[in-house]
VOSENU-572246 format. One record per residue (C-alpha): x, y, z. Coordinates in nm, 3 decimals, padded with zeros to 5 digits. Last residue first. Example, Ala and Ser with C-alpha at 12.3 -4.5 7.8 and 13.67 -1.06 7.14 Angstrom:
REM VOSENU-572246
<atom <01.367,-00.106,00.714>>,
<atom <01.230,-00.450,00.780>>,
END
This chain:
REM VOSENU-572246
<atom <-01.844,01.851,-01.786>>,
<atom <-01.914,02.213,-01.690>>,
<atom <-01.684,02.507,-01.758>>,
<atom <-01.718,02.813,-01.533>>,
<atom <-01.350,02.817,-01.426>>,
<atom <-01.243,02.829,-01.793>>,
<atom <-01.374,03.189,-01.805>>,
<atom <-01.077,03.303,-01.599>>,
<atom <-00.956,03.611,-01.793>>,
<atom <-00.597,03.525,-01.695>>,
<atom <-00.618,03.212,-01.913>>,
<atom <-00.682,03.431,-02.222>>,
<atom <-00.361,03.632,-02.177>>,
<atom <-00.149,03.329,-02.093>>,
<atom <-00.273,03.133,-02.392>>,
<atom <-00.217,03.424,-02.632>>,
<atom <00.146,03.451,-02.527>>,
<atom <00.211,03.075,-02.533>>,
<atom <00.055,03.030,-02.879>>,
<atom <00.254,03.319,-03.022>>,
<atom <00.579,03.171,-02.889>>,
<atom <00.481,02.833,-03.046>>,
<atom <00.419,03.001,-03.383>>,
<atom <00.753,03.187,-03.384>>,
<atom <00.958,02.887,-03.279>>,
<atom <00.797,02.657,-03.536>>,
<atom <00.845,02.914,-03.815>>,
<atom <01.216,02.934,-03.737>>,
<atom <01.250,02.556,-03.775>>,
<atom <01.081,02.562,-04.115>>,
<atom <01.302,02.846,-04.232>>,
<atom <01.605,02.647,-04.128>>,
<atom <01.489,02.370,-04.362>>,
<atom <01.557,02.594,-04.661>>,
<atom <01.626,02.961,-04.590>>,
<atom <01.543,03.059,-04.947>>,
<atom <01.301,03.348,-04.885>>,
<atom <01.046,03.182,-05.111>>,
<atom <01.090,02.814,-05.033>>,
<atom <01.192,02.780,-04.669>>,
<atom <01.076,03.117,-04.527>>,
<atom <00.751,03.126,-04.726>>,
<atom <00.669,02.759,-04.673>>,
<atom <00.732,02.778,-04.300>>,
<atom <00.535,03.105,-04.268>>,
<atom <00.236,02.956,-04.450>>,
<atom <00.247,02.650,-04.223>>,
<atom <00.311,02.833,-03.890>>,
<atom <00.063,03.121,-03.907>>,
<atom <-00.281,03.024,-04.036>>,
<atom <-00.257,02.648,-03.975>>,
<atom <-00.044,02.635,-03.661>>,
<atom <-00.105,02.953,-03.460>>,
<atom <-00.458,03.043,-03.574>>,
<atom <-00.612,02.698,-03.589>>,
<atom <-00.428,02.592,-03.274>>,
<atom <-00.548,02.890,-03.069>>,
<atom <-00.908,02.814,-03.172>>,
<atom <-00.861,02.453,-03.056>>,
<atom <-00.708,02.584,-02.732>>,
<atom <-01.036,02.770,-02.657>>,
<atom <-01.275,02.494,-02.765>>,
<atom <-01.141,02.225,-02.534>>,
<atom <-01.271,02.378,-02.214>>,
<atom <-01.309,02.066,-01.997>>,
<atom <-01.119,02.220,-01.706>>,
<atom <-00.829,01.984,-01.769>>,
<atom <-00.833,02.094,-02.133>>,
<atom <-00.796,02.463,-02.041>>,
<atom <-00.511,02.380,-01.805>>,
<atom <-00.358,02.144,-02.059>>,
<atom <-00.331,02.426,-02.313>>,
<atom <-00.186,02.676,-02.065>>,
<atom <00.073,02.424,-01.941>>,
<atom <00.188,02.332,-02.291>>,
<atom <00.215,02.696,-02.403>>,
<atom <00.413,02.790,-02.096>>,
<atom <00.685,02.528,-02.160>>,
<atom <00.687,02.572,-02.538>>,
<atom <00.753,02.943,-02.492>>,
<atom <01.046,02.868,-02.260>>,
<atom <01.180,02.617,-02.518>>,
<atom <01.162,02.837,-02.826>>,
<atom <01.534,02.894,-02.879>>,
<atom <01.579,02.518,-02.849>>,
<atom <01.418,02.475,-03.192>>,
<atom <01.714,02.646,-03.354>>,
<atom <01.977,02.430,-03.182>>,
<atom <01.810,02.097,-03.246>>,
<atom <01.745,02.171,-03.613>>,
<atom <02.099,02.298,-03.665>>,
<atom <02.237,01.989,-03.489>>,
<atom <02.028,01.760,-03.713>>,
<atom <02.164,01.929,-04.024>>,
<atom <02.524,01.933,-03.897>>,
<atom <02.504,01.557,-03.809>>,
<atom <02.332,01.437,-04.130>>,
<atom <02.597,01.476,-04.402>>,
<atom <02.886,01.364,-04.180>>,
<atom <02.689,01.047,-04.084>>,
<atom <02.798,00.989,-03.725>>,
<atom <02.446,00.915,-03.598>>,
<atom <02.253,00.877,-03.275>>,
<atom <02.497,00.979,-02.996>>,
<atom <02.643,01.216,-03.255>>,
<atom <02.328,01.432,-03.223>>,
<atom <02.408,01.504,-02.857>>,
<atom <02.772,01.587,-02.937>>,
<atom <02.658,01.825,-03.213>>,
<atom <02.393,02.014,-03.006>>,
<atom <02.619,02.090,-02.712>>,
<atom <02.614,02.470,-02.672>>,
<atom <02.257,02.558,-02.774>>,
<atom <02.142,02.214,-02.650>>,
<atom <02.236,02.293,-02.288>>,
<atom <02.074,02.637,-02.302>>,
<atom <01.749,02.473,-02.421>>,
<atom <01.760,02.218,-02.142>>,
<atom <01.782,02.496,-01.887>>,
<atom <01.487,02.676,-02.046>>,
<atom <01.288,02.354,-02.049>>,
<atom <01.324,02.301,-01.675>>,
<atom <01.281,02.659,-01.560>>,
<atom <00.983,02.709,-01.795>>,
<atom <00.815,02.393,-01.662>>,
<atom <00.859,02.495,-01.299>>,
<atom <00.712,02.844,-01.374>>,
<atom <00.418,02.696,-01.565>>,
<atom <00.349,02.447,-01.287>>,
<atom <00.325,02.732,-01.037>>,
<atom <00.087,02.928,-01.256>>,
<atom <-00.135,02.625,-01.322>>,
<atom <-00.149,02.515,-00.958>>,
<atom <-00.260,02.858,-00.848>>,
<atom <-00.555,02.854,-01.089>>,
<atom <-00.685,02.520,-00.954>>,
<atom <-00.647,02.647,-00.599>>,
<atom <-00.861,02.946,-00.693>>,
<atom <-01.122,02.727,-00.858>>,
<atom <-01.190,02.515,-00.544>>,
<atom <-01.535,02.365,-00.596>>,
<atom <-01.414,02.003,-00.537>>,
<atom <-01.483,01.918,-00.901>>,
<atom <-01.289,02.235,-00.997>>,
<atom <-01.009,02.103,-00.779>>,
<atom <-01.010,01.758,-00.944>>,
<atom <-01.007,01.893,-01.299>>,
<atom <-00.746,02.166,-01.240>>,
<atom <-00.519,01.923,-01.051>>,
<atom <-00.543,01.664,-01.330>>,
<atom <-00.468,01.921,-01.601>>,
<atom <-00.176,02.067,-01.403>>,
<atom <-00.028,01.719,-01.364>>,
<atom <-00.067,01.670,-01.741>>,
<atom <00.139,01.984,-01.792>>,
<atom <00.418,01.850,-01.572>>,
<atom <00.413,01.527,-01.771>>,
<atom <00.400,01.725,-02.095>>,
<atom <00.725,01.881,-01.974>>,
<atom <00.863,01.529,-01.955>>,
<atom <00.755,01.502,-02.319>>,
<atom <00.962,01.808,-02.418>>,
<atom <01.303,01.652,-02.347>>,
<atom <01.251,01.336,-02.557>>,
<atom <01.046,01.526,-02.811>>,
<atom <01.345,01.754,-02.874>>,
<atom <01.567,01.452,-02.933>>,
<atom <01.313,01.305,-03.173>>,
<atom <01.285,01.644,-03.348>>,
<atom <01.660,01.657,-03.410>>,
<atom <01.676,01.295,-03.532>>,
<atom <01.382,01.338,-03.770>>,
<atom <01.506,01.678,-03.900>>,
<atom <01.850,01.536,-03.969>>,
<atom <01.694,01.236,-04.149>>,
<atom <01.478,01.475,-04.354>>,
<atom <01.783,01.681,-04.445>>,
<atom <01.970,01.365,-04.545>>,
<atom <01.669,01.230,-04.736>>,
<atom <01.637,01.536,-04.960>>,
<atom <01.540,01.907,-04.945>>,
<atom <01.174,01.853,-05.051>>,
<atom <01.134,01.629,-04.745>>,
<atom <01.146,01.943,-04.524>>,
<atom <00.823,02.081,-04.680>>,
<atom <00.641,01.750,-04.637>>,
<atom <00.766,01.721,-04.278>>,
<atom <00.626,02.068,-04.207>>,
<atom <00.288,01.976,-04.351>>,
<atom <00.280,01.660,-04.140>>,
<atom <00.366,01.878,-03.837>>,
<atom <00.069,02.103,-03.924>>,
<atom <-00.139,01.787,-03.928>>,
<atom <-00.036,01.733,-03.570>>,
<atom <-00.146,02.072,-03.436>>,
<atom <-00.473,02.073,-03.623>>,
<atom <-00.545,01.714,-03.525>>,
<atom <-00.461,01.796,-03.163>>,
<atom <-00.735,02.060,-03.144>>,
<atom <-00.973,01.867,-03.369>>,
<atom <-00.945,01.573,-03.129>>,
<atom <-01.017,01.806,-02.835>>,
<atom <-01.307,01.963,-03.025>>,
<atom <-01.462,01.618,-03.064>>,
<atom <-01.338,01.515,-02.714>>,
<atom <-01.574,01.744,-02.524>>,
<atom <-01.888,01.649,-02.719>>,
<atom <-01.784,01.289,-02.753>>,
<atom <-01.730,01.251,-02.381>>,
<atom <-02.067,01.406,-02.312>>,
<atom <-02.224,01.169,-02.566>>,
<atom <-02.059,00.869,-02.400>>,
<atom <-02.182,00.974,-02.056>>,
<atom <-02.540,01.007,-02.177>>,
<atom <-02.525,00.684,-02.379>>,
<atom <-02.399,00.464,-02.098>>,
<atom <-02.296,00.159,-02.299>>,
<atom <-02.194,-00.147,-02.104>>,
<atom <-01.899,-00.270,-01.900>>,
<atom <-02.016,-00.134,-01.562>>,
<atom <-02.148,-00.472,-01.444>>,
<atom <-01.799,-00.618,-01.494>>,
<atom <-01.664,-00.369,-01.236>>,
<atom <-01.401,-00.110,-01.322>>,
<atom <-01.196,-00.005,-01.019>>,
<atom <-01.062,00.336,-00.930>>,
<atom <-00.890,00.517,-00.645>>,
<atom <-00.684,00.261,-00.455>>,
<atom <-00.638,00.053,-00.770>>,
<atom <-00.876,-00.208,-00.909>>,
<atom <-00.848,-00.566,-01.032>>,
<atom <-01.046,-00.468,-01.341>>,
<atom <-00.838,-00.160,-01.425>>,
<atom <-00.511,-00.326,-01.322>>,
<atom <-00.562,-00.626,-01.554>>,
<atom <-00.668,-00.394,-01.832>>,
<atom <-00.347,-00.194,-01.794>>,
<atom <-00.125,-00.507,-01.788>>,
<atom <-00.271,-00.624,-02.118>>,
<atom <-00.212,-00.277,-02.264>>,
<atom <00.152,-00.276,-02.152>>,
<atom <00.216,-00.616,-02.311>>,
<atom <00.078,-00.474,-02.635>>,
<atom <00.303,-00.170,-02.616>>,
<atom <00.618,-00.381,-02.595>>,
<atom <00.505,-00.603,-02.883>>,
<atom <00.417,-00.303,-03.104>>,
<atom <00.754,-00.138,-03.040>>,
<atom <00.951,-00.457,-03.112>>,
<atom <00.758,-00.537,-03.433>>,
<atom <00.793,-00.181,-03.562>>,
<atom <01.168,-00.171,-03.490>>,
<atom <01.207,-00.506,-03.660>>,
<atom <01.062,-00.359,-03.980>>,
<atom <01.366,-00.126,-03.996>>,
<atom <01.590,-00.428,-04.051>>,
<atom <01.417,-00.764,-04.006>>,
<atom <01.714,-00.985,-03.916>>,
<atom <01.548,-01.291,-03.766>>,
<atom <01.592,-01.363,-03.391>>,
<atom <01.780,-01.670,-03.265>>,
<atom <02.087,-01.468,-03.159>>,
<atom <02.088,-01.112,-03.291>>,
<atom <01.901,-01.046,-03.616>>,
<atom <02.000,-00.678,-03.662>>,
<atom <01.660,-00.508,-03.633>>,
<atom <01.490,-00.787,-03.435>>,
<atom <01.755,-00.828,-03.166>>,
<atom <01.842,-00.458,-03.152>>,
<atom <01.480,-00.359,-03.080>>,
<atom <01.371,-00.658,-02.865>>,
<atom <01.534,-00.571,-02.532>>,
<atom <01.462,-00.200,-02.540>>,
<atom <01.105,-00.268,-02.657>>,
<atom <01.040,-00.505,-02.364>>,
<atom <01.185,-00.260,-02.117>>,
<atom <00.979,00.014,-02.276>>,
<atom <00.648,-00.157,-02.228>>,
<atom <00.724,-00.217,-01.860>>,
<atom <00.828,00.153,-01.831>>,
<atom <00.505,00.269,-01.985>>,
<atom <00.285,00.062,-01.753>>,
<atom <00.484,00.164,-01.447>>,
<atom <00.426,00.534,-01.520>>,
<atom <00.052,00.489,-01.570>>,
<atom <00.032,00.321,-01.227>>,
<atom <00.240,00.599,-01.067>>,
<atom <-00.008,00.860,-01.199>>,
<atom <-00.298,00.709,-01.010>>,
<atom <-00.465,01.050,-00.963>>,
<atom <-00.794,00.931,-01.109>>,
<atom <-00.741,01.149,-01.413>>,
<atom <-00.392,01.001,-01.457>>,
<atom <-00.521,00.644,-01.439>>,
<atom <-00.787,00.716,-01.703>>,
<atom <-00.539,00.893,-01.930>>,
<atom <-00.318,00.586,-01.891>>,
<atom <-00.602,00.371,-02.022>>,
<atom <-00.650,00.606,-02.314>>,
<atom <-00.282,00.615,-02.412>>,
<atom <-00.225,00.241,-02.414>>,
<atom <-00.569,00.169,-02.562>>,
<atom <-00.518,00.402,-02.855>>,
<atom <-00.163,00.283,-02.926>>,
<atom <-00.274,-00.082,-02.928>>,
<atom <-00.561,00.001,-03.156>>,
<atom <-00.320,00.185,-03.389>>,
<atom <-00.131,-00.138,-03.451>>,
<atom <-00.210,-00.126,-03.822>>,
<atom <-00.037,00.208,-03.864>>,
<atom <00.288,00.082,-03.712>>,
<atom <00.273,-00.256,-03.884>>,
<atom <00.192,-00.115,-04.225>>,
<atom <00.460,00.154,-04.189>>,
<atom <00.731,-00.099,-04.112>>,
<atom <00.609,-00.313,-04.402>>,
<atom <00.631,-00.018,-04.641>>,
<atom <00.982,00.085,-04.544>>,
<atom <01.215,-00.097,-04.784>>,
<atom <01.022,-00.046,-05.107>>,
<atom <00.883,00.296,-05.012>>,
<atom <01.233,00.422,-04.930>>,
<atom <01.370,00.296,-05.263>>,
<atom <01.083,00.463,-05.455>>,
<atom <01.153,00.791,-05.273>>,
<atom <00.932,00.913,-04.987>>,
<atom <00.755,01.244,-05.041>>,
<atom <00.461,01.205,-04.801>>,
<atom <00.246,01.078,-05.090>>,
<atom <00.493,00.800,-05.147>>,
<atom <00.468,00.688,-04.784>>,
<atom <00.089,00.710,-04.797>>,
<atom <00.079,00.499,-05.113>>,
<atom <00.287,00.230,-04.947>>,
<atom <00.071,00.229,-04.627>>,
<atom <-00.275,00.221,-04.788>>,
<atom <-00.385,-00.106,-04.633>>,
<atom <-00.257,-00.005,-04.289>>,
<atom <-00.427,00.336,-04.316>>,
<atom <-00.763,00.175,-04.394>>,
<atom <-00.741,-00.069,-04.099>>,
<atom <-00.608,00.169,-03.836>>,
<atom <-00.842,00.467,-03.869>>,
<atom <-01.196,00.336,-03.845>>,
<atom <-01.106,00.024,-03.645>>,
<atom <-00.894,00.216,-03.392>>,
<atom <-01.160,00.483,-03.355>>,
<atom <-01.424,00.227,-03.257>>,
<atom <-01.193,00.078,-02.994>>,
<atom <-01.120,00.426,-02.855>>,
<atom <-01.491,00.504,-02.822>>,
<atom <-01.538,00.184,-02.620>>,
<atom <-01.239,00.267,-02.400>>,
<atom <-01.381,00.613,-02.329>>,
<atom <-01.717,00.468,-02.233>>,
<atom <-01.548,00.233,-01.987>>,
<atom <-01.348,00.511,-01.822>>,
<atom <-01.654,00.736,-01.781>>,
<atom <-01.834,00.453,-01.599>>,
<atom <-01.532,00.409,-01.372>>,
<atom <-01.523,00.781,-01.287>>,
<atom <-01.897,00.773,-01.207>>,
<atom <-01.828,00.485,-00.970>>,
<atom <-01.544,00.679,-00.809>>,
<atom <-01.775,00.971,-00.717>>,
<atom <-01.591,01.185,-00.461>>,
<atom <-01.667,01.507,-00.654>>,
<atom <-01.294,01.548,-00.718>>,
<atom <-01.287,01.189,-00.844>>,
<atom <-01.575,01.272,-01.079>>,
<atom <-01.392,01.581,-01.212>>,
<atom <-01.068,01.385,-01.256>>,
<atom <-01.250,01.111,-01.453>>,
<atom <-01.415,01.375,-01.677>>,
<atom <-01.096,01.576,-01.739>>,
<atom <-00.875,01.270,-01.792>>,
<atom <-01.129,01.127,-02.038>>,
<atom <-01.154,01.460,-02.223>>,
<atom <-00.776,01.462,-02.262>>,
<atom <-00.767,01.096,-02.361>>,
<atom <-01.023,01.159,-02.635>>,
<atom <-00.820,01.443,-02.779>>,
<atom <-00.488,01.268,-02.718>>,
<atom <-00.617,00.944,-02.873>>,
<atom <-00.761,01.106,-03.179>>,
<atom <-00.468,01.336,-03.243>>,
<atom <-00.225,01.052,-03.179>>,
<atom <-00.394,00.857,-03.459>>,
<atom <-00.346,01.145,-03.699>>,
<atom <00.006,01.193,-03.563>>,
<atom <00.080,00.841,-03.684>>,
<atom <00.135,00.997,-04.027>>,
<atom <00.427,01.204,-03.893>>,
<atom <00.569,00.896,-03.723>>,
<atom <00.560,00.711,-04.053>>,
<atom <00.752,00.985,-04.225>>,
<atom <01.015,01.000,-03.952>>,
<atom <01.055,00.623,-03.927>>,
<atom <01.094,00.598,-04.302>>,
<atom <01.346,00.888,-04.299>>,
<atom <01.554,00.692,-04.048>>,
<atom <01.550,00.387,-04.276>>,
<atom <01.634,00.603,-04.581>>,
<atom <01.928,00.754,-04.389>>,
<atom <02.064,00.403,-04.344>>,
<atom <02.099,00.113,-04.103>>,
<atom <02.273,00.250,-03.789>>,
<atom <02.011,00.525,-03.765>>,
<atom <01.756,00.246,-03.708>>,
<atom <01.912,00.166,-03.373>>,
<atom <01.899,00.515,-03.225>>,
<atom <01.576,00.595,-03.412>>,
<atom <01.394,00.314,-03.238>>,
<atom <01.537,00.396,-02.899>>,
<atom <01.429,00.759,-02.928>>,
<atom <01.075,00.686,-03.050>>,
<atom <00.997,00.431,-02.779>>,
<atom <01.189,00.639,-02.523>>,
<atom <00.939,00.920,-02.569>>,
<atom <00.671,00.710,-02.411>>,
<atom <00.888,00.624,-02.111>>,
<atom <00.984,00.986,-02.063>>,
<atom <00.612,01.056,-02.069>>,
<atom <00.561,00.815,-01.782>>,
<atom <00.860,00.944,-01.589>>,
<atom <00.720,01.299,-01.614>>,
<atom <00.377,01.173,-01.508>>,
<atom <00.534,00.985,-01.215>>,
<atom <00.708,01.307,-01.102>>,
<atom <00.417,01.544,-01.181>>,
<atom <00.149,01.396,-00.954>>,
<atom <00.328,01.373,-00.620>>,
<atom <00.538,01.683,-00.698>>,
<atom <00.236,01.895,-00.790>>,
<atom <00.050,01.786,-00.475>>,
<atom <00.357,01.869,-00.266>>,
<atom <00.370,02.218,-00.416>>,
<atom <00.000,02.262,-00.339>>,
<atom <00.027,02.171,00.031>>,
<atom <-00.302,02.026,00.155>>,
<atom <-00.637,01.993,-00.015>>,
<atom <-00.787,01.898,-00.355>>,
<atom <-00.506,01.650,-00.429>>,
<atom <-00.631,01.395,-00.178>>,
<atom <-00.338,01.158,-00.157>>,
<atom <-00.341,00.782,-00.190>>,
<atom <00.016,00.759,-00.313>>,
<atom <00.220,00.563,-00.566>>,
<atom <00.565,00.421,-00.525>>,
<atom <00.717,00.686,-00.753>>,
<atom <00.528,00.970,-00.586>>,
<atom <00.612,00.843,-00.237>>,
<atom <00.983,00.839,-00.319>>,
<atom <00.964,01.193,-00.452>>,
<atom <00.765,01.310,-00.149>>,
<atom <01.034,01.170,00.081>>,
<atom <01.288,01.350,-00.138>>,
<atom <01.110,01.682,-00.089>>,
<atom <01.085,01.634,00.288>>,
<atom <00.763,01.536,00.457>>,
<atom <00.581,01.794,00.674>>,
<atom <00.366,01.595,00.918>>,
<atom <00.059,01.760,01.072>>,
<atom <-00.186,01.496,00.955>>,
<atom <-00.018,01.168,00.874>>,
<atom <00.128,01.117,00.533>>,
<atom <-00.018,00.812,00.359>>,
<atom <00.220,00.556,00.220>>,
<atom <00.117,00.350,-00.076>>,
<atom <-00.001,-00.001,00.000>>,
END
């Protein structure tokens, strides 16, 4: 059982860290706010680090094959953003609804919301995964892949797109645990999945021991296997029950009212992430015009950025859970305080990482590739994107604060303006018309993210999100 701090005790920071990793049965609607952030954020940071490791480990091994192999991973990942848009939008509304019910001290209502979310995720997997798996070669070609790339990478893309159901369940179930405040459970699931992927990746890519040599396809098989084991473990925990949430067999049925509320909130949430992610597809398409080496450099640079930004998503997710639970407990002022504090912590973290990359971009890139044509391109990507780290930090927290309150419309409007109306046209103009090449794309990302953060802070201060009902 997780430790419970007795009334009147003031545990040290490191004691709180240990409790966060073990798991805690803490009421996040009362008590010290900094402690609540620590208890939620640390396992969420470790969870998102676990998710980013999938991409980072894959590109580490695949980079030893060829630039076409790395480009295949990059193009496929950009297409997977459609699936990520669905799961993040639905997962965000799931976290908000589960957190609100937990804040209202209604664990049965939280379990019902969890079941409806899983049902919607299963439907989404069928609608997206099967058609995209069948069309994998055409999609690779459409994204600018060469004939050689399509020939060697199609099976990798088929497996990754066809396993969208596994991705959906993995993210959705962890969104349920996060909303309930069981962040340590979500963390353990991701690390179990990663251990399996870490072990299988080199074996299946290079044919070590009794394993077949599958090349880039082996990365897809390893990733899907690791995630599948994680999903099985999640369902076991959901039906066995945690300290906050348990799904009973009698609750596994359609609750139309709850499902419609989830759809209402998640529809704009899905659109929100779809806008952001399709803008990344557009950016990849622009970068691919400059050749496989440039695309490989972009892929490696962005994967490294994702590795350091995803922990910041962990902090942002903690803000979303705290906002949802405290609004459910009728404590809007505490919800607002947690957002401002999390924003400061996030900016300090990402700002420090950005300074590190400004000076040490090349050595970091060389951990993944020594290709003399790719290293300077990836380092330029990493260095330029790091200029926007403080803006990314605040933008993430603001977006998740709105989402945690159930206000998915506001960040969706921000995304339309910042990513479709600003980022994509600016990227094309700077890269193609001004002649900056891929550097123009990177500059457009920094400008659009800074705009998002500024607008988010200004609108958040107005406080209308506190009146949201879900």
